[in-house]
N, C-alpha and C positions, 0 to 999 in steps of 0.2 A: 859337605854340610857346613863347614866353617865359612866357606866362600859365600854361601847363600845367606848365612847369618849376617856377615859383614855387609853384603849388598842391602839387605833389609834395614840394617842399622843405619847405613848411610842414607837411605831414603827418609828415615825418620829425622835424621840430623838436618837434611835438606829442608824438610817441611818445617822444622823448628826455626831455621834461618828465615824461611819465607814468612812465618808467623811474626817473628820479631821485626822483620822489615815492614810488615803490614801495620803493626802497632805504631811504629815510628811514623808512617805516612798518616795514620789516623790522628795522631797527636798533632802533627803539622797542620793538617786541614781543620782540626778542631780549633786550633788557635787562629787560623785564618777566619773562621766563622765567628769566633769570639770578638776579635778586634775590628773586623770590617762589617759585622752584622750581615754576613752573606748567607742568606737563608738556604740557598741552593747547595752551597758547600756543606752547611750544617746537615742538610738532609742526606748528602752523600756519605758523610761519616756515619750517620745513624743507620743507613741502609747497608753500608760496608761492614758493619760490625758482624753481620751474619757470616761473612766469609772468614772472619777471625774465629768465630765460634766453630765453624765447620772444620777449620784446621786443627783446632784443639781436639775435636772429636776424632778426626782421622789419626792424629798422633796417638791419642789414648788407645784406639782400637789396634793400631800397629803394635804398640808396646805390649798390650795384653796378649796379642798373638805371639809375639816374641817370647814373652814369659811362659806361655802355655806350650809352645812347640819346641823352643830351644833350651829351656831351663837354664838361663845364664847364671853364672856365679862370679864372685869377685868383682873385678872392674866392670865387666859387661853388665852384671846385675845393677851395679851402682849407676851406670849410664842410663839404663832403661828406666829405672825408678826415678832418678833425678829429672830425666826428660819429661816424664809425666807431670811432675811437680812444677817444672818451669813452664810447661805449656798452660797449666792452670793459672799461674801467675800472670802470664802474658795475656790470657783471655781477660783477666780482671782489669788489666791496664787498658785493654781495648774498651771494656765497659766504661771506664772512667773518661776516656776520650769521647765516648758516645754521650755520657752525661753532660760533659761540657758543651757539646754540640746541641743537645736537647735544651739546655738552659738558654743558650743563644737563640734558638729558634722560638722558645716560649715567650721571649720579651721583644721579638722583632716588632718594629724597627728600632726600638730603643736598646741601649746597651744594658746588659744584665747586671753589671757591677758599678759601684760608686765611682764616678769619674776621677776623683782625687786619688784613687788607689791604682790608676791605670799603669803607672810605672812599675809597681810591684808585680802586677800580673804579666807585664811585659818580660820582667826578669824570670818569673816562674815559668812562662812558656818557653823562653830561651833555654833555661835549665832542663826542662822536661825534654826538649828536643835533643839537647846534647846527650842526656842520659839514655834516651832510647836508641840513639845512634850508636852510643857506646855498647849498649846491650846487644844490639845486632852484631857488632864486631866481636863481642865476647863469645856469643854463641858460635861464631865461626872459629875463633882462635883459641878459646879456653885459656886465655891469658890470666893467670892468677894475679899478677901484679896490678893489671888494669882492673880486675875485679875488686881488689883491696881498695884501690883509689876511688872507685865509684862509691863504695861503702862510706869511705871517709868524707867525700864530697857531699853526701846527703845532708849533712848539717846545714848546708846553704839553704836547701828547700825548707827544712824545718824552721829555720829563723825567719824566712820569708812568710811562712804560714803564721808563725807567732806574732809577726808584726801586723798582719791583717786582723787577727783576732784582737790584738791590743787596741788597734785603731777603731774597731767596731764597738768597743766599749765606751769610747768617747761620745759626748752628747752633742758635739758640734759638727757632725756630718750633715751636709745639705743633701739628703737623700730620702727616698721613700722606704718604708718598711720592707717592701719587696726587694729593693735593690740591696739593702743591708743583708737580708737573708741570703740572697743569691751570691753576694760578694763573699760571704763566709763559706758557703757551700762550694763555690768554685775553688777557693783557696784550699779547702779540704780535699777536693778531688785531685789537685796537683800534689798536695802533700802525701796522699795515699799512693799516688802514682810512684813517687820517690821511694816510699816504703817497699812497694812491690818490686821495684828495680833492685833494691838492696837484697831482698829475699832471693831474687834470681841470681845475683852475683854470689851469694853465699852457697847456693845450691850448685853453681858451676865449680866453686872451689872444692866442694865435697865430691862432685863428680870426678874431677881430675885427680885429686890427692887422697880422697877418703877421709879428710879432716873436716869435721863439722865446726865452723867458726863459732856457733852459738853454744857449743859444749865446753869450750875452753877459751873464753874470750881473751885471756891474758896472752895467748899465743898469736892473736890476730889483731892488728891495729884497726881501730875503727868500730869495734864491737863493744858495747857497754856491758856491764855486768849482768844486765837482764837480757842480753842478747839483741838489743836494739841498736 
């Protein structure tokens, strides 16, 4: 019975890795569509989001079956419940990549963001790619130190988002109202992607150690008093 449970749990783990990898690819291609105004790539990201959604449903169904049939306790229960939570967060990250692609498609052949802010979006895209690659590695390795570092690093994305919002308040932007709105929305999509990545890292820490970083922030570097 234990052997069967381990096999089924491994299948769930494999699907979670596949889901994290699919999100990384979606973010990569969404960035390509954003910066090159590649409408075909944008459409591929939009269409591909269905596969990410399907993986989330599959993982949740597998986890519910494990809970119902195997009644896991202690560490096993933590793994199953955390996996469901992580799958939900990855699905939201996939949605955000889709939103970026949809925004790029909606303004084709023009760029959706204000040209003078291009360097900031380049940095946001690069950071998002690094983060999603790190998440894929974390889902495989369950490395607590790497998870902690990801949480700490999220300050970079937060500051980039704040810089866009601050710039949007200036009156000297040579841009249309639509571009200004899209610029702020796109920066928000990237910032939320970083937030979800942090939540995944926290749940991985909980999965491995049983310690929830949001419950006692003083024990975990990179978590503020309010859990952010």
